[in-house]
BALO-992255 format. One record per residue (C-alpha): residue number from 1; residue in three letters; chain; x, y negated, z negated. Coordinates in steps of 0.1 Angstrom, whole numbers. Example, Ala and Ser with C-alpha at 12.3 -4.5 7.8 and 13.67 -1.06 7.14 Angstrom:
REM residues 2
<atom><pos>1</pos><code>ALA</code><unit>A</unit><xx>123</xx><yy>45</yy><zz>-78</zz></atom>
<atom><pos>2</pos><code>SER</code><unit>A</unit><xx>137</xx><yy>11</yy><zz>-71</zz></atom>
END
This chain:
REM residues 198
<atom><pos>1</pos><code>MET</code><unit>A</unit><xx>133</xx><yy>80</yy><zz>-112</zz></atom>
<atom><pos>2</pos><code>LYS</code><unit>A</unit><xx>119</xx><yy>114</yy><zz>-101</zz></atom>
<atom><pos>3</pos><code>LYS</code><unit>A</unit><xx>123</xx><yy>151</yy><zz>-105</zz></atom>
<atom><pos>4</pos><code>SER</code><unit>A</unit><xx>150</xx><yy>161</yy><zz>-80</zz></atom>
<atom><pos>5</pos><code>THR</code><unit>A</unit><xx>127</xx><yy>187</yy><zz>-65</zz></atom>
<atom><pos>6</pos><code>THR</code><unit>A</unit><xx>98</xx><yy>163</yy><zz>-57</zz></atom>
<atom><pos>7</pos><code>LYS</code><unit>A</unit><xx>102</xx><yy>145</yy><zz>-25</zz></atom>
<atom><pos>8</pos><code>ILE</code><unit>A</unit><xx>85</xx><yy>111</yy><zz>-21</zz></atom>
<atom><pos>9</pos><code>ILE</code><unit>A</unit><xx>67</xx><yy>104</yy><zz>12</zz></atom>
<atom><pos>10</pos><code>GLY</code><unit>A</unit><xx>61</xx><yy>67</yy><zz>16</zz></atom>
<atom><pos>11</pos><code>LEU</code><unit>A</unit><xx>31</xx><yy>59</yy><zz>37</zz></atom>
<atom><pos>12</pos><code>THR</code><unit>A</unit><xx>25</xx><yy>24</yy><zz>50</zz></atom>
<atom><pos>13</pos><code>GLY</code><unit>A</unit><xx>7</xx><yy>4</yy><zz>76</zz></atom>
<atom><pos>14</pos><code>GLY</code><unit>A</unit><xx>-7</xx><yy>-31</yy><zz>83</zz></atom>
<atom><pos>15</pos><code>ILE</code><unit>A</unit><xx>-42</xx><yy>-43</yy><zz>75</zz></atom>
<atom><pos>16</pos><code>GLY</code><unit>A</unit><xx>-68</xx><yy>-23</yy><zz>95</zz></atom>
<atom><pos>17</pos><code>SER</code><unit>A</unit><xx>-43</xx><yy>4</yy><zz>106</zz></atom>
<atom><pos>18</pos><code>GLY</code><unit>A</unit><xx>-61</xx><yy>32</yy><zz>88</zz></atom>
<atom><pos>19</pos><code>LYS</code><unit>A</unit><xx>-33</xx><yy>41</yy><zz>64</zz></atom>
<atom><pos>20</pos><code>THR</code><unit>A</unit><xx>-58</xx><yy>48</yy><zz>36</zz></atom>
<atom><pos>21</pos><code>THR</code><unit>A</unit><xx>-77</xx><yy>73</yy><zz>58</zz></atom>
<atom><pos>22</pos><code>ALA</code><unit>A</unit><xx>-44</xx><yy>89</yy><zz>68</zz></atom>
<atom><pos>23</pos><code>ALA</code><unit>A</unit><xx>-35</xx><yy>91</yy><zz>31</zz></atom>
<atom><pos>24</pos><code>LYS</code><unit>A</unit><xx>-67</xx><yy>109</yy><zz>23</zz></atom>
<atom><pos>25</pos><code>TYR</code><unit>A</unit><xx>-59</xx><yy>135</yy><zz>50</zz></atom>
<atom><pos>26</pos><code>PHE</code><unit>A</unit><xx>-25</xx><yy>141</yy><zz>35</zz></atom>
<atom><pos>27</pos><code>GLU</code><unit>A</unit><xx>-42</xx><yy>146</yy><zz>1</zz></atom>
<atom><pos>28</pos><code>GLU</code><unit>A</unit><xx>-67</xx><yy>170</yy><zz>16</zz></atom>
<atom><pos>29</pos><code>LEU</code><unit>A</unit><xx>-37</xx><yy>190</yy><zz>29</zz></atom>
<atom><pos>30</pos><code>GLY</code><unit>A</unit><xx>-23</xx><yy>194</yy><zz>-5</zz></atom>
<atom><pos>31</pos><code>PHE</code><unit>A</unit><xx>-1</xx><yy>163</yy><zz>-12</zz></atom>
<atom><pos>32</pos><code>PRO</code><unit>A</unit><xx>-9</xx><yy>144</yy><zz>-44</zz></atom>
<atom><pos>33</pos><code>LEU</code><unit>A</unit><xx>-16</xx><yy>108</yy><zz>-36</zz></atom>
<atom><pos>34</pos><code>TYR</code><unit>A</unit><xx>-5</xx><yy>76</yy><zz>-54</zz></atom>
<atom><pos>35</pos><code>ASN</code><unit>A</unit><xx>-23</xx><yy>46</yy><zz>-40</zz></atom>
<atom><pos>36</pos><code>SER</code><unit>A</unit><xx>0</xx><yy>17</yy><zz>-50</zz></atom>
<atom><pos>37</pos><code>ASP</code><unit>A</unit><xx>-26</xx><yy>-10</yy><zz>-42</zz></atom>
<atom><pos>38</pos><code>LEU</code><unit>A</unit><xx>-53</xx><yy>6</yy><zz>-63</zz></atom>
<atom><pos>39</pos><code>ARG</code><unit>A</unit><xx>-29</xx><yy>12</yy><zz>-92</zz></atom>
<atom><pos>40</pos><code>ALA</code><unit>A</unit><xx>-17</xx><yy>-24</yy><zz>-90</zz></atom>
<atom><pos>41</pos><code>ARG</code><unit>A</unit><xx>-53</xx><yy>-36</yy><zz>-93</zz></atom>
<atom><pos>42</pos><code>LYS</code><unit>A</unit><xx>-58</xx><yy>-13</yy><zz>-123</zz></atom>
<atom><pos>43</pos><code>LEU</code><unit>A</unit><xx>-27</xx><yy>-26</yy><zz>-140</zz></atom>
<atom><pos>44</pos><code>GLN</code><unit>A</unit><xx>-37</xx><yy>-62</yy><zz>-133</zz></atom>
<atom><pos>45</pos><code>ASN</code><unit>A</unit><xx>-70</xx><yy>-56</yy><zz>-150</zz></atom>
<atom><pos>46</pos><code>GLU</code><unit>A</unit><xx>-60</xx><yy>-32</yy><zz>-179</zz></atom>
<atom><pos>47</pos><code>ASN</code><unit>A</unit><xx>-23</xx><yy>-37</yy><zz>-188</zz></atom>
<atom><pos>48</pos><code>PRO</code><unit>A</unit><xx>-21</xx><yy>-64</yy><zz>-215</zz></atom>
<atom><pos>49</pos><code>GLU</code><unit>A</unit><xx>15</xx><yy>-73</yy><zz>-207</zz></atom>
<atom><pos>50</pos><code>VAL</code><unit>A</unit><xx>7</xx><yy>-78</yy><zz>-170</zz></atom>
<atom><pos>51</pos><code>ILE</code><unit>A</unit><xx>-24</xx><yy>-98</yy><zz>-178</zz></atom>
<atom><pos>52</pos><code>GLN</code><unit>A</unit><xx>-5</xx><yy>-121</yy><zz>-201</zz></atom>
<atom><pos>53</pos><code>LYS</code><unit>A</unit><xx>23</xx><yy>-127</yy><zz>-176</zz></atom>
<atom><pos>54</pos><code>ILE</code><unit>A</unit><xx>-2</xx><yy>-135</yy><zz>-149</zz></atom>
<atom><pos>55</pos><code>LYS</code><unit>A</unit><xx>-20</xx><yy>-160</yy><zz>-172</zz></atom>
<atom><pos>56</pos><code>ASP</code><unit>A</unit><xx>14</xx><yy>-176</yy><zz>-180</zz></atom>
<atom><pos>57</pos><code>VAL</code><unit>A</unit><xx>20</xx><yy>-183</yy><zz>-143</zz></atom>
<atom><pos>58</pos><code>PHE</code><unit>A</unit><xx>-16</xx><yy>-190</yy><zz>-131</zz></atom>
<atom><pos>59</pos><code>GLY</code><unit>A</unit><xx>-34</xx><yy>-202</yy><zz>-163</zz></atom>
<atom><pos>60</pos><code>GLU</code><unit>A</unit><xx>-65</xx><yy>-188</yy><zz>-181</zz></atom>
<atom><pos>61</pos><code>GLU</code><unit>A</unit><xx>-85</xx><yy>-192</yy><zz>-149</zz></atom>
<atom><pos>62</pos><code>ALA</code><unit>A</unit><xx>-66</xx><yy>-162</yy><zz>-135</zz></atom>
<atom><pos>63</pos><code>TYR</code><unit>A</unit><xx>-91</xx><yy>-139</yy><zz>-154</zz></atom>
<atom><pos>64</pos><code>ASN</code><unit>A</unit><xx>-129</xx><yy>-140</yy><zz>-159</zz></atom>
<atom><pos>65</pos><code>ASP</code><unit>A</unit><xx>-155</xx><yy>-116</yy><zz>-174</zz></atom>
<atom><pos>66</pos><code>GLU</code><unit>A</unit><xx>-150</xx><yy>-92</yy><zz>-144</zz></atom>
<atom><pos>67</pos><code>GLY</code><unit>A</unit><xx>-112</xx><yy>-90</yy><zz>-148</zz></atom>
<atom><pos>68</pos><code>MET</code><unit>A</unit><xx>-87</xx><yy>-106</yy><zz>-125</zz></atom>
<atom><pos>69</pos><code>ASN</code><unit>A</unit><xx>-101</xx><yy>-136</yy><zz>-106</zz></atom>
<atom><pos>70</pos><code>ARG</code><unit>A</unit><xx>-90</xx><yy>-125</yy><zz>-72</zz></atom>
<atom><pos>71</pos><code>PRO</code><unit>A</unit><xx>-104</xx><yy>-154</yy><zz>-51</zz></atom>
<atom><pos>72</pos><code>PHE</code><unit>A</unit><xx>-86</xx><yy>-178</yy><zz>-75</zz></atom>
<atom><pos>73</pos><code>ILE</code><unit>A</unit><xx>-53</xx><yy>-159</yy><zz>-73</zz></atom>
<atom><pos>74</pos><code>ALA</code><unit>A</unit><xx>-56</xx><yy>-156</yy><zz>-35</zz></atom>
<atom><pos>75</pos><code>SER</code><unit>A</unit><xx>-62</xx><yy>-194</yy><zz>-32</zz></atom>
<atom><pos>76</pos><code>LYS</code><unit>A</unit><xx>-30</xx><yy>-201</yy><zz>-53</zz></atom>
<atom><pos>77</pos><code>THR</code><unit>A</unit><xx>-7</xx><yy>-176</yy><zz>-35</zz></atom>
<atom><pos>78</pos><code>PHE</code><unit>A</unit><xx>-20</xx><yy>-178</yy><zz>1</zz></atom>
<atom><pos>79</pos><code>ASN</code><unit>A</unit><xx>1</xx><yy>-208</yy><zz>12</zz></atom>
<atom><pos>80</pos><code>ASP</code><unit>A</unit><xx>26</xx><yy>-209</yy><zz>-17</zz></atom>
<atom><pos>81</pos><code>LYS</code><unit>A</unit><xx>53</xx><yy>-183</yy><zz>-12</zz></atom>
<atom><pos>82</pos><code>GLU</code><unit>A</unit><xx>69</xx><yy>-192</yy><zz>-46</zz></atom>
<atom><pos>83</pos><code>LYS</code><unit>A</unit><xx>37</xx><yy>-183</yy><zz>-64</zz></atom>
<atom><pos>84</pos><code>LEU</code><unit>A</unit><xx>33</xx><yy>-151</yy><zz>-44</zz></atom>
<atom><pos>85</pos><code>LYS</code><unit>A</unit><xx>68</xx><yy>-142</yy><zz>-53</zz></atom>
<atom><pos>86</pos><code>GLN</code><unit>A</unit><xx>61</xx><yy>-148</yy><zz>-90</zz></atom>
<atom><pos>87</pos><code>LEU</code><unit>A</unit><xx>30</xx><yy>-126</yy><zz>-88</zz></atom>
<atom><pos>88</pos><code>ASN</code><unit>A</unit><xx>50</xx><yy>-98</yy><zz>-71</zz></atom>
<atom><pos>89</pos><code>THR</code><unit>A</unit><xx>78</xx><yy>-101</yy><zz>-97</zz></atom>
<atom><pos>90</pos><code>ILE</code><unit>A</unit><xx>52</xx><yy>-93</yy><zz>-124</zz></atom>
<atom><pos>91</pos><code>VAL</code><unit>A</unit><xx>32</xx><yy>-66</yy><zz>-105</zz></atom>
<atom><pos>92</pos><code>HIS</code><unit>A</unit><xx>60</xx><yy>-46</yy><zz>-87</zz></atom>
<atom><pos>93</pos><code>PRO</code><unit>A</unit><xx>80</xx><yy>-36</yy><zz>-118</zz></atom>
<atom><pos>94</pos><code>ALA</code><unit>A</unit><xx>47</xx><yy>-25</yy><zz>-135</zz></atom>
<atom><pos>95</pos><code>VAL</code><unit>A</unit><xx>37</xx><yy>-4</yy><zz>-105</zz></atom>
<atom><pos>96</pos><code>PHE</code><unit>A</unit><xx>73</xx><yy>11</yy><zz>-103</zz></atom>
<atom><pos>97</pos><code>ASN</code><unit>A</unit><xx>70</xx><yy>22</yy><zz>-139</zz></atom>
<atom><pos>98</pos><code>ASP</code><unit>A</unit><xx>35</xx><yy>35</yy><zz>-135</zz></atom>
<atom><pos>99</pos><code>PHE</code><unit>A</unit><xx>46</xx><yy>56</yy><zz>-104</zz></atom>
<atom><pos>100</pos><code>LYS</code><unit>A</unit><xx>76</xx><yy>69</yy><zz>-124</zz></atom>
<atom><pos>101</pos><code>THR</code><unit>A</unit><xx>52</xx><yy>82</yy><zz>-151</zz></atom>
<atom><pos>102</pos><code>TRP</code><unit>A</unit><xx>27</xx><yy>96</yy><zz>-125</zz></atom>
<atom><pos>103</pos><code>ILE</code><unit>A</unit><xx>53</xx><yy>115</yy><zz>-106</zz></atom>
<atom><pos>104</pos><code>GLU</code><unit>A</unit><xx>66</xx><yy>132</yy><zz>-137</zz></atom>
<atom><pos>105</pos><code>GLU</code><unit>A</unit><xx>31</xx><yy>147</yy><zz>-141</zz></atom>
<atom><pos>106</pos><code>GLN</code><unit>A</unit><xx>31</xx><yy>162</yy><zz>-106</zz></atom>
<atom><pos>107</pos><code>ASN</code><unit>A</unit><xx>42</xx><yy>197</yy><zz>-102</zz></atom>
<atom><pos>108</pos><code>THR</code><unit>A</unit><xx>47</xx><yy>198</yy><zz>-65</zz></atom>
<atom><pos>109</pos><code>ASP</code><unit>A</unit><xx>73</xx><yy>196</yy><zz>-37</zz></atom>
<atom><pos>110</pos><code>TYR</code><unit>A</unit><xx>59</xx><yy>165</yy><zz>-21</zz></atom>
<atom><pos>111</pos><code>VAL</code><unit>A</unit><xx>39</xx><yy>134</yy><zz>-31</zz></atom>
<atom><pos>112</pos><code>ILE</code><unit>A</unit><xx>25</xx><yy>106</yy><zz>-10</zz></atom>
<atom><pos>113</pos><code>LYS</code><unit>A</unit><xx>31</xx><yy>70</yy><zz>-21</zz></atom>
<atom><pos>114</pos><code>GLU</code><unit>A</unit><xx>7</xx><yy>48</yy><zz>-1</zz></atom>
<atom><pos>115</pos><code>ALA</code><unit>A</unit><xx>16</xx><yy>11</yy><zz>-1</zz></atom>
<atom><pos>116</pos><code>ALA</code><unit>A</unit><xx>7</xx><yy>-18</yy><zz>22</zz></atom>
<atom><pos>117</pos><code>ILE</code><unit>A</unit><xx>40</xx><yy>-35</yy><zz>15</zz></atom>
<atom><pos>118</pos><code>LEU</code><unit>A</unit><xx>62</xx><yy>-4</yy><zz>9</zz></atom>
<atom><pos>119</pos><code>ILE</code><unit>A</unit><xx>90</xx><yy>-19</yy><zz>30</zz></atom>
<atom><pos>120</pos><code>GLU</code><unit>A</unit><xx>86</xx><yy>-56</yy><zz>21</zz></atom>
<atom><pos>121</pos><code>SER</code><unit>A</unit><xx>87</xx><yy>-47</yy><zz>-17</zz></atom>
<atom><pos>122</pos><code>GLY</code><unit>A</unit><xx>118</xx><yy>-26</yy><zz>-13</zz></atom>
<atom><pos>123</pos><code>SER</code><unit>A</unit><xx>101</xx><yy>5</yy><zz>-28</zz></atom>
<atom><pos>124</pos><code>TYR</code><unit>A</unit><xx>108</xx><yy>23</yy><zz>5</zz></atom>
<atom><pos>125</pos><code>LYS</code><unit>A</unit><xx>143</xx><yy>28</yy><zz>-8</zz></atom>
<atom><pos>126</pos><code>ASP</code><unit>A</unit><xx>130</xx><yy>54</yy><zz>-33</zz></atom>
<atom><pos>127</pos><code>CYS</code><unit>A</unit><xx>113</xx><yy>74</yy><zz>-6</zz></atom>
<atom><pos>128</pos><code>ASP</code><unit>A</unit><xx>127</xx><yy>105</yy><zz>11</zz></atom>
<atom><pos>129</pos><code>ILE</code><unit>A</unit><xx>105</xx><yy>102</yy><zz>41</zz></atom>
<atom><pos>130</pos><code>ILE</code><unit>A</unit><xx>87</xx><yy>71</yy><zz>55</zz></atom>
<atom><pos>131</pos><code>ILE</code><unit>A</unit><xx>56</xx><yy>73</yy><zz>77</zz></atom>
<atom><pos>132</pos><code>SER</code><unit>A</unit><xx>40</xx><yy>43</yy><zz>93</zz></atom>
<atom><pos>133</pos><code>VAL</code><unit>A</unit><xx>4</xx><yy>41</yy><zz>106</zz></atom>
<atom><pos>134</pos><code>VAL</code><unit>A</unit><xx>1</xx><yy>18</yy><zz>136</zz></atom>
<atom><pos>135</pos><code>ALA</code><unit>A</unit><xx>-28</xx><yy>8</yy><zz>158</zz></atom>
<atom><pos>136</pos><code>ASP</code><unit>A</unit><xx>-36</xx><yy>-16</yy><zz>186</zz></atom>
<atom><pos>137</pos><code>LYS</code><unit>A</unit><xx>-39</xx><yy>-52</yy><zz>171</zz></atom>
<atom><pos>138</pos><code>GLU</code><unit>A</unit><xx>-75</xx><yy>-57</yy><zz>184</zz></atom>
<atom><pos>139</pos><code>ILE</code><unit>A</unit><xx>-86</xx><yy>-24</yy><zz>170</zz></atom>
<atom><pos>140</pos><code>ARG</code><unit>A</unit><xx>-71</xx><yy>-34</yy><zz>136</zz></atom>
<atom><pos>141</pos><code>ILE</code><unit>A</unit><xx>-89</xx><yy>-68</yy><zz>137</zz></atom>
<atom><pos>142</pos><code>THR</code><unit>A</unit><xx>-123</xx><yy>-52</yy><zz>146</zz></atom>
<atom><pos>143</pos><code>ARG</code><unit>A</unit><xx>-119</xx><yy>-25</yy><zz>118</zz></atom>
<atom><pos>144</pos><code>THR</code><unit>A</unit><xx>-111</xx><yy>-52</yy><zz>92</zz></atom>
<atom><pos>145</pos><code>ILE</code><unit>A</unit><xx>-140</xx><yy>-74</yy><zz>102</zz></atom>
<atom><pos>146</pos><code>GLU</code><unit>A</unit><xx>-164</xx><yy>-45</yy><zz>98</zz></atom>
<atom><pos>147</pos><code>ARG</code><unit>A</unit><xx>-148</xx><yy>-32</yy><zz>66</zz></atom>
<atom><pos>148</pos><code>ASP</code><unit>A</unit><xx>-141</xx><yy>-65</yy><zz>47</zz></atom>
<atom><pos>149</pos><code>GLY</code><unit>A</unit><xx>-162</xx><yy>-91</yy><zz>64</zz></atom>
<atom><pos>150</pos><code>LEU</code><unit>A</unit><xx>-132</xx><yy>-113</yy><zz>69</zz></atom>
<atom><pos>151</pos><code>THR</code><unit>A</unit><xx>-130</xx><yy>-138</yy><zz>98</zz></atom>
<atom><pos>152</pos><code>ARG</code><unit>A</unit><xx>-106</xx><yy>-132</yy><zz>127</zz></atom>
<atom><pos>153</pos><code>GLU</code><unit>A</unit><xx>-85</xx><yy>-162</yy><zz>115</zz></atom>
<atom><pos>154</pos><code>GLN</code><unit>A</unit><xx>-82</xx><yy>-147</yy><zz>79</zz></atom>
<atom><pos>155</pos><code>ILE</code><unit>A</unit><xx>-71</xx><yy>-114</yy><zz>93</zz></atom>
<atom><pos>156</pos><code>LEU</code><unit>A</unit><xx>-45</xx><yy>-130</yy><zz>116</zz></atom>
<atom><pos>157</pos><code>ASN</code><unit>A</unit><xx>-32</xx><yy>-150</yy><zz>87</zz></atom>
<atom><pos>158</pos><code>ARG</code><unit>A</unit><xx>-28</xx><yy>-117</yy><zz>67</zz></atom>
<atom><pos>159</pos><code>MET</code><unit>A</unit><xx>-11</xx><yy>-100</yy><zz>96</zz></atom>
<atom><pos>160</pos><code>ALA</code><unit>A</unit><xx>13</xx><yy>-129</yy><zz>98</zz></atom>
<atom><pos>161</pos><code>ASN</code><unit>A</unit><xx>24</xx><yy>-123</yy><zz>62</zz></atom>
<atom><pos>162</pos><code>GLN</code><unit>A</unit><xx>30</xx><yy>-86</yy><zz>69</zz></atom>
<atom><pos>163</pos><code>LEU</code><unit>A</unit><xx>57</xx><yy>-68</yy><zz>89</zz></atom>
<atom><pos>164</pos><code>THR</code><unit>A</unit><xx>48</xx><yy>-61</yy><zz>125</zz></atom>
<atom><pos>165</pos><code>ASP</code><unit>A</unit><xx>43</xx><yy>-25</yy><zz>137</zz></atom>
<atom><pos>166</pos><code>GLU</code><unit>A</unit><xx>76</xx><yy>-28</yy><zz>156</zz></atom>
<atom><pos>167</pos><code>GLU</code><unit>A</unit><xx>94</xx><yy>-38</yy><zz>125</zz></atom>
<atom><pos>168</pos><code>ARG</code><unit>A</unit><xx>78</xx><yy>-10</yy><zz>105</zz></atom>
<atom><pos>169</pos><code>LYS</code><unit>A</unit><xx>90</xx><yy>15</yy><zz>131</zz></atom>
<atom><pos>170</pos><code>GLU</code><unit>A</unit><xx>126</xx><yy>6</yy><zz>124</zz></atom>
<atom><pos>171</pos><code>TYR</code><unit>A</unit><xx>123</xx><yy>21</yy><zz>89</zz></atom>
<atom><pos>172</pos><code>SER</code><unit>A</unit><xx>101</xx><yy>51</yy><zz>97</zz></atom>
<atom><pos>173</pos><code>ASP</code><unit>A</unit><xx>108</xx><yy>88</yy><zz>101</zz></atom>
<atom><pos>174</pos><code>TYR</code><unit>A</unit><xx>73</xx><yy>94</yy><zz>115</zz></atom>
<atom><pos>175</pos><code>ILE</code><unit>A</unit><xx>49</xx><yy>71</yy><zz>134</zz></atom>
<atom><pos>176</pos><code>ILE</code><unit>A</unit><xx>11</xx><yy>79</yy><zz>133</zz></atom>
<atom><pos>177</pos><code>ASP</code><unit>A</unit><xx>-8</xx><yy>62</yy><zz>161</zz></atom>
<atom><pos>178</pos><code>ASN</code><unit>A</unit><xx>-44</xx><yy>55</yy><zz>149</zz></atom>
<atom><pos>179</pos><code>SER</code><unit>A</unit><xx>-57</xx><yy>38</yy><zz>180</zz></atom>
<atom><pos>180</pos><code>GLN</code><unit>A</unit><xx>-81</xx><yy>67</yy><zz>188</zz></atom>
<atom><pos>181</pos><code>ASP</code><unit>A</unit><xx>-107</xx><yy>87</yy><zz>169</zz></atom>
<atom><pos>182</pos><code>LEU</code><unit>A</unit><xx>-104</xx><yy>104</yy><zz>134</zz></atom>
<atom><pos>183</pos><code>ASN</code><unit>A</unit><xx>-98</xx><yy>138</yy><zz>149</zz></atom>
<atom><pos>184</pos><code>TYR</code><unit>A</unit><xx>-67</xx><yy>124</yy><zz>167</zz></atom>
<atom><pos>185</pos><code>LEU</code><unit>A</unit><xx>-55</xx><yy>109</yy><zz>134</zz></atom>
<atom><pos>186</pos><code>TYR</code><unit>A</unit><xx>-61</xx><yy>141</yy><zz>115</zz></atom>
<atom><pos>187</pos><code>GLN</code><unit>A</unit><xx>-42</xx><yy>162</yy><zz>140</zz></atom>
<atom><pos>188</pos><code>GLN</code><unit>A</unit><xx>-11</xx><yy>139</yy><zz>137</zz></atom>
<atom><pos>189</pos><code>VAL</code><unit>A</unit><xx>-12</xx><yy>141</yy><zz>99</zz></atom>
<atom><pos>190</pos><code>LYS</code><unit>A</unit><xx>-15</xx><yy>179</yy><zz>102</zz></atom>
<atom><pos>191</pos><code>ASN</code><unit>A</unit><xx>14</xx><yy>181</yy><zz>126</zz></atom>
<atom><pos>192</pos><code>ILE</code><unit>A</unit><xx>36</xx><yy>160</yy><zz>102</zz></atom>
<atom><pos>193</pos><code>VAL</code><unit>A</unit><xx>26</xx><yy>182</yy><zz>72</zz></atom>
<atom><pos>194</pos><code>ASP</code><unit>A</unit><xx>35</xx><yy>213</yy><zz>92</zz></atom>
<atom><pos>195</pos><code>ASN</code><unit>A</unit><xx>68</xx><yy>198</yy><zz>102</zz></atom>
<atom><pos>196</pos><code>ILE</code><unit>A</unit><xx>77</xx><yy>186</yy><zz>67</zz></atom>
<atom><pos>197</pos><code>LYS</code><unit>A</unit><xx>69</xx><yy>220</yy><zz>52</zz></atom>
<atom><pos>198</pos><code>LYS</code><unit>A</unit><xx>91</xx><yy>239</yy><zz>77</zz></atom>
END
């Protein structure tokens, strides 16, 4: 799966936790970053095999002139666990192979693999170190409302479909608490980087 010398650091966190900001700090401190969610979107819009498989499950409406019809897919998978599972069965192996290709191109001791569902998807098993970003629930809700314009109810529904911070902690080697300001977040990332590089 990887060069034996390159260690994979899995970075995860629930909606509104700030994991993407933390990931950017790791990248600034010299760790190449693979954003699983962004790469998955790219594959869903550009990989002919992935596109065809999604159309086979969801029909032609799954795509429009802009690419994947996200609201349509969301409406089909939101309350249908079987459909969500089918979608994940298409996307996860494609992301796995994409990551495999990407990591071969990295000439470094460590890489960061950022993924919202790192643990749920099972890809945490390929990681050497797991870091979870956690934050107070109300802070996460406020951030997500400001960032995505979602309603409180929509956010709570998404949270209900993700692991809790407590569950994530069980899998984690490091916990980053992002309930304060960005300076506090950066300092924790810096401390982890210093510790890992020892």
